[in-house]
C-alpha positions in Angstrom: 0.0 0.0 0.0 1.4 3.4 -0.9 2.0 6.3 1.5 -1.1 8.1 0.4 -3.2 5.1 1.5 -1.6 4.8 4.9 -1.5 8.6 5.6 0.4 10.5 8.2 0.3 9.5 11.8 0.6 13.0 13.3 -3.0 14.2 13.4 -4.7 11.2 15.1 -4.2 9.5 18.4 -2.6 6.0 18.3 -6.0 4.3 19.0 -7.6 6.3 16.2 -4.8 5.5 13.8 -5.0 1.8 14.6 -8.7 1.8 13.8 -8.1 3.8 10.6 -5.4 1.3 9.6 -7.8 -1.6 10.2 -10.5 0.0 8.1 -8.1 1.0 5.3 -6.6 -2.6 5.2 -10.1 -4.1 4.7 -10.8 -2.0 1.6 -9.8 -3.9 -1.6 -6.6 -2.5 -3.3 -8.3 -1.6 -6.5 -11.0 0.4 -4.7 -8.4 2.0 -2.4 -6.3 3.1 -5.4 -9.4 4.7 -6.9 -9.7 7.2 -4.0 -8.0 10.6 -4.4 -6.2 12.2 -1.5 -9.3 14.3 -0.5 -11.6 11.3 -0.4 -9.2 9.2 1.6 -8.7 12.0 4.1 -12.4 12.3 4.5 -12.7 8.6 5.1 -9.9 8.7 7.7 -11.5 11.7 9.4 -14.9 10.0 9.6 -13.4 6.8 11.0 -11.3 8.8 13.5 -14.4 10.8 14.7 -16.5 7.7 15.1 -13.9 5.5 16.8 -13.0 7.7 19.8 -12.8 6.1 23.2 -12.1 9.3 25.0 -15.8 10.4 25.5 -16.1 8.3 28.7 -15.4 9.3 32.3 -14.4 5.7 33.0 -13.0 3.5 30.3 -11.8 0.2 31.8 -11.0 -2.7 29.4 -9.1 -5.5 31.2 -8.0 -8.6 29.3 -7.9 -11.9 31.2 -5.8 -14.8 29.9 -6.8 -18.2 31.0 -4.6 -20.9 29.4 -4.7 -20.5 25.7 -7.9 -18.4 25.8 -8.1 -14.7 26.3 -11.2 -12.9 27.5 -11.9 -9.2 27.8 -14.4 -7.1 29.7 -15.4 -3.5 29.0 -16.8 -1.1 31.5 -17.7 2.4 30.2 -19.2 5.2 32.1 -20.1 8.6 30.6 -22.8 10.7 29.1 -24.9 9.0 26.5 -24.3 11.0 23.3 -25.7 8.5 20.9 -28.7 9.6 18.9 -31.9 7.7 19.7 -33.5 5.8 16.9 -36.6 7.4 15.4 -39.0 4.7 16.8 -37.5 5.1 20.3 -38.0 8.9 20.1 -41.6 8.3 19.0 -42.3 5.9 21.9 -40.7 8.4 24.3 -42.9 11.2 23.0 -46.0 9.1 23.3 -45.2 8.1 26.9 -44.5 11.7 27.8 -47.8 12.8 26.2 -49.7 10.1 28.2 -48.0 11.3 31.4 -49.0 14.9 30.7 -52.6 13.9 29.9 -52.8 11.8 33.0 -51.3 14.6 35.1 -53.8 17.1 33.7 -56.7 14.7 34.5 -55.5 14.3 38.1 -55.2 18.1 38.5 -58.6 18.7 36.9 -60.2 16.1 39.2 -58.5 17.5 42.2 -59.7 21.1 41.4 -63.3 19.9 40.8 -63.3 17.9 44.0 -61.9 20.9 46.0 -64.6 23.2 44.5 -67.3 20.6 45.3 -66.1 20.4 48.9 -66.1 24.2 49.2 -69.6 24.4 47.8 -70.8 21.7 50.2 -69.1 23.4 53.2 -70.9 26.6 52.4 -74.2 24.8 52.3 -75.0 25.5 48.7 -77.3 22.9 47.1 -77.5 22.9 43.3 -80.1 20.0 43.3 -82.6 19.7 46.1 -82.5 16.3 47.9 -79.5 15.0 45.9 -76.0 14.4 47.0 -73.0 12.4 45.8 -72.1 11.7 49.4 -68.6 13.1 49.1 -69.2 15.8 51.6 -70.6 13.4 54.2 -67.7 11.0 53.7 -65.2 13.9 54.0 -66.8 15.2 57.2 -66.9 11.7 58.7 -63.3 10.8 57.9 -61.4 14.1 57.9 -63.2 16.6 60.0 -63.7 14.6 63.2 
């Protein structure tokens, strides 16, 4: 592979350069040779931007060797900067809307109940000889 394909190592971190080299090495030679310098630089920049491990507060990647096998574990902690898929955003929006509607219903019911209790405490009867029984229940359980 020529120097143009490999590129310079001075503008990327070693981790980014390793990822760039792996990606570049998987591209067939005839396709790689068809890229001009500007296209190859754009590919390298894109790979470098999307391969960063430095966006995490904690980045712990131990490798454990047991006999001839090697196992690794990854523990990452940091702010989630990934974009949510469209269907996940739609579901989240629907859930938020349901919570808002439910909250408004609870507030509306509470206000109507409070106004009804105030009306009943003042002795105002809208319909003669008819009661929902809420005022009697409230007096019995909360005012004695």
